[in-house]
N, C-alpha and C positions, 0 to 999 in steps of 0.2 A: 503550725506545720504546713508547708506548701502543699498545694493541691496535687502537683506532680512531684511527689517526693521520690527519692532514689528507689524506694522499694514499693512504690504505689502499684496497685493492680493494673491501673490504666496504662502506666508506662510499660509494665511487663507485657501486657496484651499487645500494645503497639509494637514493641520489640519482637514479639513472637511473629506477628503478621508481616514484619519486614524481612524475615529470614528468607533467603532465596529458595530453599527447599519447600517452604510453606507456599510461596507464590507459585512455584512450578506445580506442586500437587493440586492446589486449588484451580489453576488454569487447566490442568488435565481433567479434573473432575467436571468442570464446566463444559469442556469440549465434548467429553463422553456423553454427558446428559443431553447436550444439544443434538448430537448424532442420534442418540436413542429416540429422542422426541421426533426427529425428522423421519426416522424409520417407522415409528408407530403411526405417525400422522399420515404417512403414505397409505397405510392399510385402512385406517379408520376414518380419515378425513382427507380424501384425495382432493388436490387442487384442480378445478375445472381446466381442461386443456393441457394439463401437465401429467405425464406418466408417473412422476414421483415428486416428492416434496424437496428432493435434493437434486434439482434439475441441473445445476452447474456441474456437480460432481459427475453426473451422467454424461454431460457434454465432454468433460475432460477424459474420463476413463474409456468411454466408447470411442474416442478419437483414435486410440491405438488399434482397436479392432477394425475400424474403418481403414486405417492405414494398412494394416495387414491384409485386408481384403481388396486393396487396390482401388478403393472408392475415392470420390472427390470429397475431401473433408469439409468443403465450404458450401455444401448444399444442406437442405433441410432433411431431418430424420424424425418426422412427427411421431412415429411409433415409439421412439426411444426418448426423445427430449424436445423441449420447446426452445426456440431460438437457434441461432447459428453458432458454429464453432468459429472463433475469430483469432485464434492464436497461430503461431508458426507451425510449419510442417514438422519441426523437430520436437515440439512440445509433447506430442503423443508418445514419443520414445521415453520421456521422463515418467509418463503415466503407466508404463508397462507393468510395474509391480502391482499397481492398483487394479489394472484391468484384469489381472489374473485371479483376483480375490472376489469372493462374494460381497455384495453391497454392504452387508451389515459390518463386515470387517474393514473393507476398503474405505468406506466413508469415515469410520472412526479414525483410521490411521491418517487419512487425508486431513481431517480437521485437526488432529493432534500435531501433524507436521506443521501446519500453518501457525498454530498458536505457540508451539515450542520454539520455532525459529525466531519469532518475534520476541517472545519473553526472554529467551536466553540472550538475544542481542541486546535488549534493554539492560539486562542484569550485568552485561559485560562492557557496556559503553564506557569509555574512559572519561575521566575528569569530573564525573558526577559522583557524589558521595552515595553510599548504600541507601540511606533513607530516601534520597531523591529518586534513585533508580526504582525503589519499591513503590514510591508514589506514582511514578510514570506507568509502572506495570498495572496498578489498580485503576488509574484514570483511563488507560487505553482499553480496559476490559469491555465497557459497554459497546464501543465500536467494533472490537474484536468479536464479540458475541453476534452482532448484526451480520458481520462478514461470514461467520461460521454458520449461522442460521440459513445463509444462502449458499453454503458450501463453496464459497469463493476462494480465490487465491491471493486476495489483497493483503491479508496479514503476512503471508509468506513474502510478498514483494517488499513490504515495509521492513520486515526483518532482514531481508537480503541487502537492502540499502544501508541499514545500520551496520551490518556485518562488513560491508564494503569499507565503510569509514573506519571501523575497528582495525581491519587488516591493513589499511593504508597507514594508520597511525603506528602500526607495528612494523611498517616497511615491508610488508608481505605483498608486493605489487602484483605478482603473478596470480596469487589466489584471489586478490581483489578484482583483477581484470576478468578472471573466469566468472566470478559472481555477477559482474555487470553484464557480461555476455549472456549468461543464463537468464537474468532478469529481462534483457531485451528480447530474447527468444520466447519469453512468456508474454510480456506486453512490450510492444516495440518502443514506447516512450521511455522505458527503462534505460535506453542508451544514454539519456541525459546525465546519468550518474557519472559518466566519463568526465564531465566537466571538473569534478572535484579532484581528478587526478592531476590537474594543472598545479595544485598546491603542493605537490610532492615531486621530488627529483627523479631522475632516471626515466624520462618520458619514453625513450627508445625501448626499454625493457617492458614497460606497461603496454605500449602500442604493439610490440611484437607478440606478447602474450595474448592480448585481446584479439589480434588478427588470426593467430594460429587457433585459438580456442573457438573463434567465430566460424572458421572454416570447418573445424572438426565437428562442432555441434551442428552446423548447418547441413552437413552431409550424413549425419547419423541415420536418417531414414533409409539410406542405401543398404543398410543391413537387412531391410525388410522389403524394399521395393527397388525397381530398376531406375536407371537414369531418366528415361523419358517421363516416367511417372512423377519423379521428384521435381522435374522442370515444370510439369503440368501443375503440380500442387503449389509451387511458389507463384506461378502466374495466377492461379485461382485465388490465392491468398491476397496478392496485391490488388486484384480486381475487386475482391470483397472489401478491402480497406478503402479503396477509392470511392465506391458508391456509398459505403457506410459512413464516410467522413462528413457528408452533408445530410445524413439521415435524421439526426435529432440534435437537441441542444443540451439536454441533461441538466444536472445540478452544477452548472459551470458559469464561467464569466459570461459566455454567450447567453445562457439561460437567464442570468441576472439582468443583462442589458435588455433583453427582449421583454421580460415580465415587468421590469421597473420603468423602462424608458421607451418601450416599443421600438427599440433600435435593433435592427437585424443585419449586422454586417456579415460579410462572407466568412465562413469558418477559417479559411486560409489567412484572412486579415487578422483575426483574433489570435491565431496561432503565431503569426509573425510578431505581433506586438508582445505576446508572451515570451517568445524566444529572445527578443531584443532586451526585454526587461530583465530576464534571467542572466543574460550575458554581460550586461553593463557592469555589475560589481567585480567581475574578474579582472578589470583593468586597475583595480586597487592593488597594485603589485606589492606595495609595502606591507600589506596586511596578510599576505598568503601564509605566513608562518604563525599567524595569530590563531590560537585554538578557538577563541570565542567567535571569530569571523568564520572559521571553517564549520563550526557547529551550526551557526545561523544560515550559512549557505546550504548545508545539507537540509536544514528545516525548510528553506525556500524551495528546494527541488522537490521535496516530498509534497508540499502543498501544491506546487505547480503541476505535478503529475495528475492531480485531481481537478483543480479548478480550470485548467486549460484543456481538459479532456471533454470533448463534446458529448461523450457517452457516459459521463460520470453519473453514478447513481448512489443511493444511500450506502450500500455495502462497500463502496470504494473509499469511503471517507476514513477508514482506519489508517490509510496511508497519509492523508492530509492531517488528521488529528495527531498522528505521531509527530509530524512536523510542528504542529502547534505546541505540543508539550515540550519539545526540544527548545523551541523559541522561548517559551515562558520561563522554563527553569534556567535558561541561559541569560534571561533579562535581569534588569535591576528591580523588577517587581514593583514598579511605581504604581500608584493608584489606578491610573488609566490603563496600564498594562494588565493589572489584575481584573479590572472590569471587562476589558476586551477578552481576556482568557475565559472568564466566567460566562460571558455571553456565548462564546464558542462552545463551551462545555454543555450549556443548556440547549442551544439550538442544534448543535452537531450531534452530540452524544445522547442527550435525553429526549429530544423532540420525537424520535421514532418509537419511544418506549411508552409503556402504560403509565409511567410516572408523569408524563406530560399530558395536559388536557387535550382530549381528542378533538374537541371543537376548534381549538387554536391550531392544532396540527393540520386539520383538513381545510380550514378556511383562511389560514394565515401563513403557516410555515411552508406548506407545499405549493400553494399558488404563487407565492412571492420568492420562492427558491431561498428561503431564509437559512437553510442548512449550509448553503455555500457562502452566504454573505460574510460571516465572521472570518472564514478562511481567506476570502478575497481581501478583507481589510487587513488581516495579519500579514498576508503576503506583501501587500503594499508597504506596511510598516517595516517588514524585513528588508525589502529592497532599499527603502529610504535609509535604514540604519546601516546596511552594508555599504552604501555609497557615502554616508555622511560621517559615521563614527570612526574614530581612530583609537580603539582600545589597545592598550599595551598589556593588560592582564586579563585573564579569563574571568567571566562573570559566573562560571559554573561553580556550584558549591553543594 
């Protein structure tokens, strides 16, 4: 009798955990437990210099209060949170519902929003069979947990990117355009998702929807502040972005070049190289209708958003690793591809956890930016494949 018989308990268990409802419930339970842990830790184990353990959520939710009070969003508020607010003047309006809630409820809802947008996107992504979607959901969980533990918005952005692709495949160009604009108003590099619109027809419709939604979202703060104040906030935002651009190197291509080769080129030079590398594959006009090509290009954008971000940190990698998973399950899964994927899973997802030896993490992974290295390698592979391969049938299965 085969080990995996039709009625085997193992097969039934695997089938159970592949059910979308089970995946969603488990994701919600994990999110709620993380939020509770952050709330409790704030009371019993406060972090030195941080008013709370959910610092990023405080930055996000308090931004609406600061907007309402007519304050400069882009200065420090040490009594409330550590670090600067670095998002658009419109993002505080999105946070209005959370700002009105007590932290214990708002934090839970914020983390649930992040995890559910990503999980539902993965469960709905076309051309992958349900078992593959389930595998991606489980494999992305470690990175999602890291992002939730930092009350970040990175899982939300990864989910919005996949939802954009889903909507484009359904020819819902206006909705896809709005999602990209929302992404860009959260993190400005999200505008790069517009590149994949080239693979779909009716550019005028997409451009018009994007322009109109960009204007509407851009002036949303006018419901709460006057015109001089919104002009001041946009100027303050761009000023912050300009000096912040050269402030650090993070877990990025620039960080890798500096720690491995003591090579410290200007940030703008690395950014230009990154943009050129990302744009080169779009000239493969004969591949624009190929689903495998489009999935790989989406994967490349997701990885690009992290490795070419000079401020990239560990919680950001839920975006990049989502791209890694799309690449791997869209690949032919040759031995070297599997080895590269496993190295990414170990160094990206497991290295920040207690499952990874602390000595190696502190003396090898962190000093040598090893969390970024597999993503950089996979990005290079993706660009090479996008330029070289001429697939006529999808690899997804």
